[in-house]
N, C-alpha and C positions, 0 to 999 in steps of 0.2 A: 494603653493602646489608643484610646480616644484622644488623649492629649497629643500623642505622637502624630496622629493623622490630622487633627484639627488645627494644630499650630501652623500648618502650611495651607489650609484650605478654608473656604467659607463653610459655616456650620449648617445653617438652616435657611430654607427659602421662606419668603414673606407669606406666601399663601398658606403655609402650614401653621402659622401662629394665629390663635384667636385674638382679635382685638378687643380691648375693654369697651364696654358700652358707653362710657362717659367720654365725649369728645375732648374735654379738657385734659383728662388723664392720658388720653391717647398720645399726646405730645411728649409725654414723659419717657425719656429713654430708660430710666430706672424701672418704670412700671413695665415697659416692653420687655426688659430683661427678666422681670419676675414671671411674666407670662411665657417667655422663652423657656425658662427652667421648668415651668409646669408642663408645657407642651413636650419638652424633651423627656420628662418623666413618664408622660402618657405613652410616648413612642417606645420607651424602654419596656414598659409594662405590656404594651401591645405585642411586641415581638419576643418577649422573654421566653416563651415556650417554643420558639421556632429557631431551628439551626440555620438561620439565613446567612449565607456566606457573604460577609462584607456589607450587610444591609445597614442603613441608617448612619451610624457614627463613622464608619470607615469609607463611606461613599462620598464622591465629590458632587455636590449639588444634585442629589438623587432624584428629587421631584421635578426638575426641569424648569424651575422659575428662578428669578433673580434673587440672590441671597441678600438679607438685610443686616446681617451681623458678621463682620469679618475680623481679621487680626487687629486692625487699627482700633475698632471700638472695644474689642476685648481688653486690649492693653489700657485704653483710656478709662474704662470703667472698673479696672482692677478686678476682673472676674477670675475666680479661682477655678481653672479648668480641671484641676486634679480631682475635685469633687465629682465633676461630670464624668471624668475618665474612670473613676472607681465604680461609678454606677453602670458603666457600659462594658467594662473590660471582660466581664464574665459572660457577656451575651454574644459578643460578636467575634470571638476568637475562632477562626476556621479550624485550626488543628485540634481544638478540644471538642468540636461538635461533629466533625466529619469522620465517620468510621468505615463507611462502605460506599460502593458505587450507587447503592439505593439512596443513601443520604444525599449525594450530589445530584442525582437525577430528580429527586424530589424538589430540590432547590431551583433547578433549571429544567423544568419539564419540557419547555419548548425545544431546547437544544437536543434533548434525548428522544423526541418524538420520531418514530421510525417512518418518516415521510420525506418527500422531496420538497424543499423550499424553493424560493426564487430570490437570488441575491439582488437587492435593489441597487440601482445606479450603474449597473454594468450590462453591456449588451455586446455579443460577439458578432462580428461581420466577416464572413469568409470571403477571401479575395480570389477570383478566378484568373487564370492565366489569359493572356491576350488571345482572342479568337477561339477560346474554349467553348465547345458546344455541349448542350445537355446530353446525358446518356441515360438510358432506361433499361434496367434488367428485370425480368419477370421474377415473381416470387418463387421460392424453393418449397419443395414438399415438406410438410411438417409431419413427423411420425404420429400415427394415430394415438399411440400411448401417451403422447404429450399434448394432444390437441386441446383438451379442456384447460390445462394449466396455462398454455400459451394464450388462449382466448381470454382467460381471466386477467392475465397480466396486461394484455392489450387494453382491455376494458378499464382496468385500474389507471393505466397511464392516460387514457383518453379522458376519464373523469377528472383526473388531476390537472388536465390541461397541458400535459407534457407532449402529447401528440394530438393531431386533429385530422379527422378523416376528410379526404378530398376525392372528388369524382374523376378529375383528370390531372395529369402531371407529365411534364417533359422529362423530369428527373425521376429516377427510381433505383434504389439499391436494395438487394434482397435481405430479408430478415434472417438472422442466424440464431438457432435455438440450441442452448447448451444446458443439459440437465445438471442439477447440483445434487450433492450428496444428501441434503436434507429433504429431497423430494420436490423442491421447487425448480424453477427454470431461470436461466439468465438469458435475456434477450439482447443480442448484439446485431450489428448491421455490417454487411460486407461492403465497405467503401473502397477497398483497394482495387477492385476491378473496373472502376469507372470514375469515381469522384476524386480520389486522392491525387491522381496524376494530373488533374486539371486545376488543382489548387496551388496558389502561391504559398510558399513556405513561410511560416511565422517563426521568429526567433526571439526568445527571451531567456536570459541566463538562468540555468538550472542551479539551485544551491549545490555547492561542492560538499560532498559527503565528509571529507576530512575536516572542513571548517565547521560543519554542523557538530561533528563528534567532539572537536576541541572545545566548542562552546559549552559542552555538557560536563567537561572534566572536573570542575570544582564544585559541582552540585552533588547533594547527597540524596535528594528526594526527586522522583520523576513521575509524571503523569503522561501516559501515552494514549492518544485518542485517534480514532479512525472516522473519517467523514462517510456518511451514509450516501451511496450513489452520488459521489461528489460532482461529476461533470454535469449531471442533469439539473443541478441548482443554477446553472448559468443560462440566461436567456439569449436567444439568437434573434437577429433582425429578420425581416420578412424574406429577403433574398436568400439568406443562409438557411432559413427554414425550408425553402423550396429545394435548395441544393441537397439537403439531407433527407429528402423524402424517402420513405421505406415502402417496399412492396411486401405484402403478406397474403396469406390465403383468405384473409378477411377483407382485403381491399388495400387501397393505398392511403398512407398516412403521412402527413407533414410533421416533421420533427421540430418542435418549438424550442428545444433546449440543445445545448452542446452535447453531441453524441460521442460515445466511446467508439473509436475506430477512425474518426476524422484525424488526419495526420497532423493538423495544426492544433488539435485540442490540448495536448500537454503544455505547449508553450503559452497558449491563451489562458488556460486554467492557472498555470504557475504565475503569470502576470497579475491575475486578479487576487490570488491568495497572498502574494507579496504585498499588495496595497492594503489588504485587510489586516494582515498580521504583523507587518513590519514594525509597528510601534509597541507591540505587546512585550512586556518585560520577560526575558528568559523564556521565550517561546520560539521553538524551531519547527520547521515543517519541511516535508519532502513529498510533494504532490498531496495526496489525501491523508498522509500520516503526520500527526502533530504531537510534539513533545513539549510539555511545560515542566520547568524544573526550578529548584531553589536549593540554597545551601542549608536551610532549615525547613522544617515542615511548615512553619508559619509563613515563611517567604514563598514556598511553593504553593500554599493555599491561596495567598493573595494574588500570585501570578495566575493561578488557575481561575480565580474569580474574574480577573480582567479578561482572560481569554474567552471564558464561557459567555460573559456579557457581550463581547465582540461578536462571537459566533451567533448569539441570539439576535443581535442588532442586524446582522446581515442574513438572517433566516437560513443559516447553515445548520444542518442536523448531523448528529453523531450516531455511529453504529455502536450501541451500548455493549453489545456482546463482545466487541473487540477492544474495549477501553479498559485500562488499568490505572489505578491512582495511588499516589504516595508510596511507590515502590522504591526500595534502595538499590535495586538492580533490574534492568530491562534489556531485552533484545531489541536492537534497533539498527536497521540498515546493515545486517550481517555481522554486527558486533555485539558483544556483551558490555554494557555500560554500567559502571558504578563509580562511587566517589574516588576520584584521582586514579582511575584504572579503566582503560578502554582496551579490550582485546578482541581478536577475531572470534566469532562464534565457533564453538567446537563442531557445530553442524556443517560448517564449510569444508572441514577436512575429515569428517567421520568416515566417509567412504574410503579414505586412505588409511587412517589410523586404526580402524576396526577391520581392515582386510585380513582374512584368515591366511595363515602361512601356507605356502605351496605344498601340495601333497604329492606332486609328481614332477617329472621333467618338463612337461608341457606347461603346467601352471607356473613353474619357475621361469621358463622362457618368456611367458607373457609379462610376468612381473618385471623382469629385467628389461623387457622391451619398453615398458612404461618409464622406468628409471632412465633408460637411454634417451627417451624422447625429451626429457628435461635435464639431461646430464650437463649441458652447457651452463646451467645455472647452479650446479652442485660442485663445490670445491672438492678436489681429490675423488671424483666419482669412480675412477678406475680402481683406486685402492679400496674404496668402500665396497665395491661390488665383487672384488676378487674372490672372497670365500664362497660366494654363491656361484660365480662363473666356473669355479673349479668342479662343481657338481655336474657341469654340462660336458666335461671332457669325456672322450671315448674311454670305454672300459672302466668307468668310475661308477661305483654303486651309489644309488641315491639314498644317502643316510643323513638325516637331519640332526645336527648336533647343536650344542650350546653356542659355538662360534657362528653357525649359520643363523641361528635365531637372533643373536646379537646384531649381525650384519643386516638381517631383514628388518628388525625394529629401527635400527639407525637410519636405513634408507627411507623407510616410511616417514620418519621424523624430518629428514632432509626435504623430501618432496612436499611435505606439509608446512615447511618452515617459511619464514618471510624472505629467505633468499630466492625461493622459487615462486611462492605465492605473492601476489601484489593486491593492494586494496582496489576496490571498484572506483573507477573514475569516469563520470558521465561524459567527459570530453573525449575519451578514447574509443576507437572502434571496438565492438563487442562481437565475440564469436561463441556459438554454442555447438559443440561437437557431441553427437549422440551415437549410441551403438547398442546392440542387443545380442543375446546368446540364448540357448535353451535354458539357461539358469537365471538370467536377470537382465535388467536394463540399466543404462548409465548415461550420464551427461557430464561434460566438463565445460564450465563457463570460463572464458579467457578474454584478455585484451590482446590486441595486435599492436606491438610496440616495435617500431623499426623493422617491420616485417617478421617479427618473431612472436610466437604465442607465449603469453605469460598467464598462467592459470589464476583465476580469482577464487573458484570454489569447485568442489567435486561432489557428485551425488550418484547413488546407485540404490537399487532395491532388488530383491529376488522376485521371481514370478510366482503368482498364486497357482494352485493346482489347475484352475480353469484356464489361465493364461498359458500354461505350458502346452495346451492343445492348440494354440494359435499357429497359423502359418508363419514362415520366416518373414514375409512381407508385413504381416500384422505385428510381429515382434518389433521390427525396426520402426514401424509407425508408432507403436506404444512407447518406445524409447524416446521419441521426439516429444510426444505429449507429456510424458513423465517429466522430462528435463525442462520443457518450457513452463509447465505448471510449478515445478520445484523452484525455479529461478524467476518466478513471476515478478518479484519486486525489482529485479534488475532489468528485465526485458520489457516490462509494461511501458508503453508510450515512448519507445525509442527504437531506432533501426538496429538490426543485428543480423549477423550472418549465421544461417543454420546449415550445419555440415552433417552429411550422412554418407554411408558407403553403399547405399541402395539406390540404383539408378531409377527404377520405376517410381519411387517416392519423390524423386526430383521432379518428375512430370506431374504426378498427382497433387503434390503440395506446392507446385510452382506459384510464386507470389502473384503473378499476373494472369493466371489461368483460371477458368471456371472449373468447378468440380465436375469431373466426368460423370455422366448420368449412369454409366454402367459400373461405377465403382461400388464396392461392397458397402453395406450400411455402416459398418464400423469405421471404415476409412472416410466416408462422407462426414460422419460426426467429428472425426479428428480434424478433417480439413476445415469444417465449419468453426471449430474452436480456434484453429490457427488464423482464421481470417480476421480475427480481432487484433492481430499483431502486425508490426511493420518489419518484415524480414525479407531476406533473399535466401534461396536455398541453393546449396552447392554440393557437388559430388566429390568424394575423396576415396581413393582406392583403399581397400581393407587393410593392406599391409602398411599404409600410411596413417592408419587410425589406431595404432597400437596402444596409445595412452588410454583411450576410453574403452577399447576392446578388453583390456585387462580388468577394468572395473566391472564390466558387464558379466564377466565370467567368474568373478569373486565378489558377488554383490552382498550388500548388507541385508540382514534379516530384519525387516521392519514393516511398519504399517503401509498400506497402499495409499497413494495420493487420492484425495477426494475427487478430483476432476476426472481422471481416467477411470476410476472405479464407477463413478456415476454414469459416464458415457457408455461403458461396457454393460452396465446393468440395464440401461435404456435400450441398447441394441438387443439384448436377450429378451426383454419385455416385448419389444416391437415384433420380433420374429415369432414369439409365442402367440401373440395376439393374432397374427396373420394365419398361423397354423390352426387356430381354433375359431 
């Protein structure tokens, strides 16, 4: 291993070799080589008990000084590198020393610190439209139950230099507080009602998902990493800091870093990540998601070494809880990735494939309504649906037989097939249709291609006993929150169209409207959550929403999303606190 690395690299820097005390012998190249071997042996012994990924022998000019012994001198002096290689090969093999995420985090403690760094050499400058004037919106009320957690988060951000308190500001956007399932809070800012419309759009090409997936195809080992509070690592100039000023119940704060919710943030962040990671071997990224891969575990480990060194160099930190290493199969961008096989994730079509069979005429009508919605993409749709349509004829008894079951399964397979489903393409318009029923909530993510909806993924879940007591308005709002949270990786940091068949929600959740003060606590929390997304909301008549209506009435039995669960729990806690 040492031989393979050092045949193409300088071996050791001059400052690391002890010079002999005699000035005469100091001029002897042979004697310098003797001390070189002695020093190398010392280095080997020093790190022999440490699983240091790529340290010493496998690094290029590790200590940062000018090297004194390179390939030319090695050949001229007839030095046998095999002896050196044998001495180091068992020390620095990444695959033989890395067995868990704890091993890796111990080697790169800086990269895995759960804190917000500051990327050196980059600074964001937000550009205002011509004649744009500052806009100031007052702070929003923070639920009493969340007050202490919000104030602690603000204090931590101020201590870290992420925000700075100011006495006066012409700019101001309200703080948005989102409770998380683990009991903590996520602080966002609602920039859509004032700042975003005044900003000049920024454009930088987003990596194409199909190209990313194709680059993974020949690899067998994968490491997936998630950046910790990614955007906040990026510094802003003074003017941009003023534009991003936030208003809170504790006062006004200037935002010194790139903030989630700024419409140009995704393009700016993507531009910086491209410059940081573009030279890393077999390293793919999609916003704050990073995948390092290799055809062998050794190659994957060396590529991971390069990537982690680069992240540390640019003071970028990882969310250790969301990282996985040296896996032979990973879920990435809605696909299951493994050696020479990339397939759509079963989660994308589970709402279709696990849909229970219709138990009555009405359920069958709804299912056939969904199939009809996509029938233009299904070959011989009329023939395939015939056995089920026969059950809808007058004076026909609803009796489910083997031929009906076969037709039902075949139609589900067709709707979930690649002839109907299409892969996500960040260059195409995105639509999210949502609906709710007394039984469940559902959402369908689609692209609009030549004016037609092509589904990307389906999602549904049943209501909890507590949710079954909600009003119809709250059900429909819950469906939107469930779907947006479920498809977060597709919707984050990009514009999309939100479709609902509930007119009041169009007004309450309108993208350019303030949250009405008289709105219920639950809907206020939902609206606050949506304020972090770039969407337009559109109304669609119920009879035109048959595809997602079917899913909401035959939902999957499964776990509740963390986000809507946390919001609902917070509302209950707030109401209980006021009552007592």
